[in-house]
N, C-alpha and C positions, 0 to 999 in steps of 0.2 A: 505609304507602311501607316497602316491605320491602326486608330487602337485594340483590333480584334490580336492582330498581329499580336503587338506587347503583351497582351493576357495569354493570349494562347503560351508564348514563350517563356512566362514568370508561370500557368502552370508547369508544362513539358518541366520542365530545370524541378520543381516543385514533385513531381510523379516519384521519376527515375534519377534525382542525387542530395534532396533535402528530408526526405522520408529512408531514406538507406537504411543510417544506419535504427532505426525504430524494425526496422522489418527482419534485421541481426538477434540483438533482439531477442525477437516476436514476447511470447510471451512469459518468456521465464522469468522476470521482475515481476507478474504480475505473481504465476507461484511461491517469489520468493513471499512477497506482503504476503499470500494466503499462511505461510509456513509460519514467518516473520511473529502476524497475530495470534497463532494458536499458541505459539509458545509462549507469549505474552497474558497470553486469558490464565495460563496453568500454573503461570509462573504465580498472580492476580487469586487466583480459588485457592494455591496452596499457601498463599499468608492470609489471604482472609481465614481460611478453616483452623492458622494458629490465633489469631484476634479471635475467632467465635472460644472454641478452649481458656483460652487466659480469660475471654468472659466472661465463661459458665467457673473457673473455679475460681473466681473472684466477686466471693458477698458480698463486700463495700461501696461495690462500683452503684453509678446513677444508669438506672431504667426508664 
């Protein structure tokens, strides 16, 4: 039994069993992160718009 047999056995295990949950998930996790990123972006832009309106209406602030 040489070392190549051990390494091939580890490789076969990884291909057959270890990465199986990743194949089940597929691209769903990536799509989830993209959606969460856009929701966060629009949330932040909404707060930025509110802060800009408050700054425009306050003449006593430092600029």
